[in-house]
C-alpha positions in Angstrom: 1.6 20.1 36.0 -2.5 19.6 36.7 -2.9 19.0 39.9 -6.9 17.3 39.9 -8.6 17.0 43.3 -12.0 15.7 44.0 -13.4 18.6 46.5 -16.3 18.2 48.8 -17.5 20.6 51.2 -18.7 18.3 53.8 -20.6 14.3 53.7 -24.0 16.4 52.6 -22.7 18.3 49.4 -21.9 17.2 45.4 -18.5 16.3 45.1 -16.6 18.2 42.5 -13.5 18.6 40.5 -11.0 21.1 41.0 -7.8 22.2 39.1 -4.1 23.5 40.1 -1.4 24.6 38.3 2.3 23.1 39.8 5.1 23.9 38.2 8.0 23.2 40.9 10.2 20.5 42.6 9.0 17.0 41.3 11.3 15.7 44.7 8.9 16.5 46.7 5.7 14.4 48.0 2.0 14.1 47.1 1.8 15.6 50.9 4.5 18.1 50.0 2.4 19.5 46.9 -1.0 20.1 49.3 1.1 21.9 52.0 2.3 24.1 48.8 -0.9 24.4 47.5 -2.4 25.3 50.8 0.1 27.8 52.2 -0.8 31.6 50.4 -3.2 33.3 51.7 -5.0 33.8 48.6 -5.3 29.8 46.9 -6.3 30.5 43.0 -7.2 27.4 40.5 -5.9 26.9 37.2 -8.2 29.7 35.7 -7.3 31.9 38.0 -10.9 31.9 40.5 -10.3 32.2 44.3 -10.9 29.7 46.1 -10.7 27.7 50.0 -7.6 25.8 51.1 -8.0 21.6 50.1 -8.4 20.0 52.8 -6.6 16.9 54.3 -5.1 15.3 57.3 -1.3 14.4 58.5 0.3 13.6 61.6 3.6 12.4 61.2 4.3 12.4 57.4 6.4 9.4 57.8 5.0 7.0 56.7 3.8 5.5 60.2 0.4 6.8 61.3 -1.1 6.2 58.3 -3.4 9.9 58.1 -2.5 10.7 54.8 -3.9 8.0 53.3 -5.7 8.8 50.2 -6.5 7.6 46.0 -3.3 9.4 44.2 -3.6 8.3 40.4 -6.5 6.0 41.1 -4.1 4.5 43.9 -4.8 4.1 47.3 -1.6 5.1 48.5 -0.3 7.4 51.5 0.7 11.2 50.3 3.4 11.4 51.7 5.1 8.3 50.7 3.8 9.3 46.7 6.7 11.3 45.4 6.1 13.7 42.6 8.7 12.4 40.3 7.3 8.4 40.7 3.9 9.8 38.8 3.6 9.6 35.1 2.4 12.0 32.7 1.6 16.0 33.4 -1.4 15.2 35.6 -2.0 14.4 38.7 -5.5 13.0 40.4 -6.1 13.5 43.9 -9.5 12.4 45.6 -10.4 11.5 48.8 -11.0 7.4 49.7 -14.1 6.7 48.1 -15.1 3.4 50.7 -15.3 5.1 53.7 -17.6 8.6 54.5 -16.1 11.9 53.1 -15.5 14.9 55.9 -14.7 17.3 53.7 -11.9 17.3 50.6 -9.5 14.4 51.4 -11.0 14.2 55.0 -12.8 10.6 55.5 -14.6 9.2 58.5 -12.5 5.9 59.0 -14.1 5.1 62.7 -15.5 2.2 61.0 -12.4 -0.1 61.3 -12.0 0.7 65.1 -16.2 -0.4 65.3 -15.8 -3.6 63.7 -13.0 -4.7 66.1 -15.0 -3.2 68.9 -17.8 -4.7 68.2 -16.1 -8.2 67.2 -14.6 -8.0 70.3 -11.4 -8.1 68.8 -8.1 -7.3 71.4 -5.5 -8.4 72.7 -6.9 -8.5 76.6 -4.4 -10.2 79.0 -1.8 -11.8 77.6 -1.9 -15.2 76.8 0.3 -16.6 74.6 -1.2 -19.4 72.2 2.6 -19.8 71.3 5.7 -18.1 70.6 6.5 -19.7 67.0 6.4 -17.1 64.2 7.2 -14.3 66.1 8.8 -12.2 62.9 5.1 -12.5 61.6 3.9 -11.4 64.3 5.7 -8.5 64.6 4.8 -8.0 61.0 1.3 -8.2 61.3 1.3 -5.6 64.5 3.0 -2.6 62.4 -0.7 -2.5 60.7 -1.5 1.1 60.1 -5.4 1.4 60.0 -5.0 4.0 57.3 -7.9 1.9 55.0 -6.1 1.4 52.1 -6.5 -2.0 52.2 -10.4 -2.1 52.4 -10.5 1.0 49.7 -8.7 -1.3 46.9 -10.6 -4.4 48.4 -12.9 -5.7 45.6 -15.4 -7.4 48.6 -15.2 -4.8 51.5 -17.8 -2.5 51.7 -18.4 -0.3 54.0 -21.5 -1.9 56.5 -22.0 -4.8 55.4 -20.4 -8.2 57.1 -16.5 -8.6 55.1 -14.7 -6.4 57.4 -11.5 -6.7 55.2 -7.8 -7.6 55.3 -7.2 -5.1 59.0 -9.7 -7.1 60.4 -8.4 -10.3 59.6 -4.6 -9.1 60.4 -5.9 -8.4 64.4 -7.4 -11.6 64.1 -4.5 -13.2 63.7 -2.5 -11.6 66.5 -5.1 -11.8 69.3 -5.4 -16.3 68.1 -1.8 -15.7 68.7 -1.8 -13.7 71.7 -4.9 -14.9 74.2 -5.1 -18.8 73.7 -8.3 -18.3 75.5 -9.8 -16.4 73.2 -8.7 -18.5 70.1 -12.4 -20.3 69.2 -14.2 -17.0 69.4 -11.4 -15.7 67.1 -11.8 -18.3 64.7 -15.9 -18.0 64.7 -15.7 -14.6 64.5 -12.4 -14.9 61.3 -15.0 -17.5 59.6 -17.9 -14.7 59.9 -16.5 -11.3 58.6 -13.2 -12.6 57.1 -13.0 -16.5 55.9 -16.6 -16.5 54.1 -16.3 -13.0 51.9 -12.5 -13.0 50.8 -11.9 -14.1 46.9 -8.1 -14.1 47.5 -7.7 -11.1 45.4 -4.6 -9.9 47.2 -4.8 -6.9 45.9 -4.4 -5.6 49.7 -1.0 -6.6 50.0 0.0 -4.6 47.1 -1.0 -0.9 48.6 -0.2 -1.7 52.6 2.5 0.5 53.1 3.7 -1.2 55.9 4.1 -4.1 53.3 2.5 -6.5 56.4 2.1 -10.2 54.5 -1.4 -10.1 54.4 -1.8 -13.6 53.3 0.3 -15.6 55.7 -2.1 -14.2 58.5 -5.1 -15.3 56.3 -3.4 -18.8 55.6 -2.4 -18.9 59.4 -6.7 -18.3 60.2 -8.3 -20.2 57.4 -6.1 -23.4 58.2 
């Protein structure tokens, strides 16, 4: 297989594609593939040229931390949850999430996700539930990894703009349900940063690794 990786030394340099050869087990994940490519001291590309290790992030490698979010064959995915056997063809392209600043290779700065939540004061604070209905939906919404895949695929999200995307809407729903005193403020915040800018493409649900019912959260807030 040919493995094409979009590399970048840092945020101030130009990105470039580098290709590697792989002739091993297709039962492994893309995370395992990156580990394999980085394993040797002398790493060479498909031209036989020495090159540096590929920069990427991971933590749990079990699909519950979101650190290994990247774009694999043009689909935003978690590297640890994407297996070679499920990818078509003999060429794989891997690139960083493009909606966030690149730090190095496949590592990006996703701090904007948390900064937007802090900026809009979206946190539960004192537990004071508005109601105890639909706890299953609240539990499901609470599984958000803040991985950024939903923002990567969203046609309405542009980093630095006023639309904060599905990950923000998800937390708005949780705070509104679990702190009745903040419900009014959350309603206004959601309307400003999500409700007025979402075109209902729902592509966010297609790539969410936790299968969160984002449309249910947003529908509740819209009502």
